[in-house]
C-alpha positions in Angstrom: -27.1 -13.6 3.2 -25.7 -10.6 5.5 -22.5 -12.2 5.5 -22.1 -12.2 1.8 -22.7 -8.4 1.7 -20.4 -7.7 4.1 -18.5 -4.5 2.4 -14.4 -4.5 2.9 -13.0 -1.4 4.1 -10.9 -1.1 1.3 -13.6 -0.4 -1.0 -14.1 2.4 -3.8 -15.0 5.9 -2.3 -16.2 7.7 -5.6 -19.2 8.5 -5.4 -20.2 6.3 -2.1 -19.7 3.0 -4.7 -18.9 0.0 -3.3 -19.1 -1.8 -6.1 -16.7 -4.6 -7.3 -16.4 -3.1 -10.6 -14.7 0.2 -9.0 -12.6 -1.5 -6.4 -9.9 0.7 -5.5 -6.4 -1.3 -5.4 -4.0 -1.6 -2.5 -1.6 0.9 -3.5 -4.8 4.2 -4.3 -5.7 3.1 -0.7 -2.7 3.6 1.2 -3.3 7.1 -0.6 -6.5 7.2 0.6 -5.2 7.4 4.1 -1.6 9.2 3.2 -4.4 12.2 2.7 -6.4 11.3 5.3 -3.3 11.4 7.4 -1.7 14.8 6.1 -5.2 16.5 6.8 -5.2 15.4 10.4 -1.6 16.3 11.3 -1.9 19.7 9.7 -5.4 20.0 12.2 -2.6 19.1 14.6 0.0 21.1 13.5 -2.7 24.5 13.4 -3.8 23.8 17.1 -0.5 23.3 18.0 1.1 26.3 16.9 -2.3 27.6 18.8 -0.9 26.2 22.2 2.0 27.5 21.4 1.9 30.9 21.3 -0.4 30.9 24.6 2.1 30.1 26.8 1.7 32.1 29.4 -2.3 31.5 29.8 -1.6 27.5 28.9 1.2 27.0 31.9 -0.4 29.1 34.5 -3.7 28.6 33.9 -4.1 25.0 33.0 -1.0 22.8 33.3 0.1 24.2 36.7 -3.1 25.3 38.2 -4.1 21.4 39.8 -0.7 22.5 42.4 -2.4 25.5 44.0 -4.6 25.4 46.7 -7.0 27.8 44.4 -7.7 25.1 41.6 -11.7 24.3 41.7 -10.8 20.6 42.7 -8.6 21.1 45.7 -10.6 23.8 46.6 -14.0 21.3 46.7 -11.8 18.6 48.8 -10.8 21.6 51.3 -14.3 22.2 52.0 -15.4 18.4 52.3 -12.5 18.5 54.8 -13.9 21.0 56.7 -17.8 20.0 56.6 -16.7 16.6 57.5 -13.9 17.8 60.1 -11.4 15.3 58.3 -8.2 17.8 57.5 -6.4 14.7 56.0 -9.0 14.9 52.8 -7.2 18.1 52.3 -5.6 18.2 48.8 -2.5 21.1 48.0 -2.7 22.9 50.3 0.9 24.4 50.2 2.3 23.9 46.0 5.4 22.2 45.8 8.3 24.1 43.8 9.3 23.0 40.6 13.1 23.5 38.5 14.9 22.8 35.9 17.5 21.0 35.6 18.5 20.9 31.5 19.5 23.7 29.5 16.8 23.2 26.8 14.5 21.8 29.1 11.7 24.6 29.5 11.5 25.1 25.5 12.0 20.9 24.6 8.9 21.0 27.4 6.9 24.4 25.6 7.1 22.0 22.3 5.9 18.7 23.5 3.0 19.9 25.1 1.7 22.4 22.7 1.9 18.9 20.3 0.0 17.4 22.7 -2.2 20.1 23.9 -2.4 20.1 19.5 -4.2 16.4 19.7 -6.2 16.9 22.0 -8.1 20.4 20.6 -8.2 18.5 17.2 -9.3 15.5 18.5 -13.1 15.7 17.1 -11.4 16.6 13.3 -8.7 13.6 13.7 -12.0 11.0 14.4 -13.8 13.0 11.9 -11.4 11.7 9.0 -10.8 8.3 10.4 -14.6 7.7 10.5 -14.0 9.1 6.6 -12.0 6.4 5.6 -14.2 3.6 7.8 -17.5 5.2 6.0 -17.3 3.1 2.6 -17.0 0.1 4.5 -20.4 0.8 5.9 -23.9 -0.2 4.8 -26.0 2.9 3.1 -28.3 3.2 6.5 -25.5 3.2 8.6 -23.2 5.7 6.3 -25.8 8.5 8.0 -25.0 7.9 11.3 -21.1 9.0 10.8 -21.8 13.3 12.3 -22.8 10.9 15.3 -20.3 8.1 15.9 -17.7 11.7 15.7 -19.6 13.4 18.2 -20.0 11.0 20.4 -16.4 9.5 20.0 -15.3 13.3 20.5 -17.3 13.5 23.7 -16.5 10.7 25.2 -12.5 11.5 25.2 -12.8 14.9 26.0 -14.8 13.5 29.3 -12.1 11.4 29.9 -10.0 13.7 29.6 -12.0 16.3 32.1 -11.9 13.8 34.1 -8.5 12.9 34.1 -7.2 16.8 34.0 -9.6 17.6 37.0 -9.7 14.7 39.8 -6.8 12.4 38.9 -3.7 15.1 38.2 -4.9 17.0 41.7 -4.8 13.5 43.1 -1.7 12.1 41.7 0.0 16.0 42.4 -1.0 15.5 46.2 0.1 11.8 47.0 3.3 12.2 44.9 4.2 16.4 46.0 3.4 15.5 49.8 4.8 11.9 50.4 8.5 12.3 52.0 10.4 9.2 52.8 12.1 11.6 55.7 11.3 15.0 56.7 15.0 15.3 56.3 14.4 15.5 52.3 12.7 18.2 50.5 10.6 17.3 47.4 12.2 19.6 44.0 9.4 18.1 41.5 11.6 18.0 38.0 9.2 20.4 35.5 9.7 17.6 33.2 8.9 14.7 35.4 5.5 16.9 36.2 4.2 17.7 32.7 4.8 14.0 31.6 2.5 13.0 34.8 -0.1 15.4 33.5 0.3 14.7 29.9 0.2 10.7 30.5 -2.9 10.6 33.0 -4.7 13.2 31.1 -4.2 11.6 27.3 -4.4 8.1 29.0 -8.0 9.0 30.5 -9.0 10.3 27.5 -8.1 7.6 25.8 -10.1 4.6 28.2 -12.8 6.4 27.4 -13.3 5.4 24.1 -13.9 2.1 25.3 -17.8 1.3 24.6 -16.6 3.2 21.3 -14.1 0.2 20.9 -16.8 -2.1 21.8 -19.6 -1.6 19.6 -16.6 -1.4 16.6 -16.0 -5.2 17.7 -19.5 -5.9 17.4 -20.1 -4.2 14.1 -17.2 -6.2 12.6 -18.5 -10.0 14.5 -15.5 -9.8 16.1 -16.8 -9.8 19.5 -20.4 -9.2 21.4 -22.8 -8.7 23.8 -23.0 -12.6 25.4 -18.5 -12.6 24.5 -18.5 -9.1 26.7 -20.8 -10.9 29.6 -18.9 -13.5 29.5 -16.1 -12.3 30.0 -16.7 -9.6 32.5 -14.7 -10.1 35.6 -11.6 -10.2 33.2 -12.7 -6.9 32.2 -13.4 -5.4 35.8 -9.3 -7.0 36.6 -8.4 -5.1 34.1 -9.9 -2.4 34.4 -8.4 -2.3 37.7 -5.0 -2.6 36.5 -5.3 -0.1 33.8 -6.4 2.5 36.7 -4.0 1.5 38.8 -1.3 3.1 35.9 -3.0 5.9 35.3 -3.9 7.2 39.0 -1.5 7.3 42.0 -0.4 4.1 44.2 -3.3 4.4 46.5 -6.9 2.7 47.0 -9.6 5.8 47.0 -7.6 6.9 43.7 -7.9 3.4 41.9 -11.4 2.7 43.3 -12.4 6.4 42.1 -11.2 5.6 38.5 -12.4 1.7 38.2 -15.9 2.9 38.7 -16.6 5.4 35.4 -14.3 2.6 33.4 -16.2 -0.1 35.1 -20.1 2.2 33.5 -18.4 2.5 30.3 -18.4 -1.3 30.1 -21.8 -1.6 30.9 -22.4 1.0 28.7 -20.5 -1.0 25.7 -22.1 -4.2 26.6 -26.1 -2.1 26.0 -24.8 -1.0 22.6 -23.2 -4.3 21.8 -27.1 -6.0 22.2 -27.9 -2.8 20.0 -26.0 -4.1 17.2 -27.4 -7.5 17.4 -31.2 -6.4 17.1 -29.9 -4.4 14.4 -28.8 -6.8 12.9 -31.3 -9.7 13.3 -33.5 -6.9 12.1 -32.3 -6.9 8.9 -31.3 -10.5 8.3 -35.3 -11.3 9.0 -36.4 -8.1 5.9 -34.2 -10.3 4.0 -34.9 -14.1 4.5 
């Protein structure tokens, strides 16, 4: 019975109605989607302008900070090295030099960073627009949880961004910044390369931390369930290891450091899938 009442993503948004008599056409849905995208893009633009105008603070205190010895993560590893009497644990003790070799390089980097920063800052609103578009496909008793979905999605993304920025970025800059094939070759890192690595790590971490939400959504629409996720748990962990290897330096310690949280997020996704299935069974029993 629940399957017969399954609502299409292309249901009418007027007054929250999803009745067949008021279904929207495909073009109307495209128009609706267009306005969601316009509003989300406007939010990114506004936040991007704010980032662009605060160039000195963003670059000196945020983007370039992980390579400096005084950065909080570097100081922690330095303290840990002293406590364990293991100097090798200290990271980024000497900041490497950054250079720019393109005429318009610094301006282009500034512009690209403003866009990335605009996306990160406005992600709660972007997710809100996404859930507003999906909302009509939900049952009436599920629509009240849209705000919670936005909050949890945003929280997971920001936790992932923080995890990447405060842990993976310092480890990455230390590994590649201090790696030398010979003492005759000095490391003078191109600014474009450094910024690209930071952006990839931070955004990548934010996206992969959305794993429980993706698993919840797949379970909600019936494409996969907790039994499916359990059956392919080993395969998923291998994929998580590969994913961690992509967004971290090529050393086992960093890879395992990232894989641990991802494995916990996968287990959280299984629990969320079980909750969806339990709720669906209760609804079926009530309708029987």
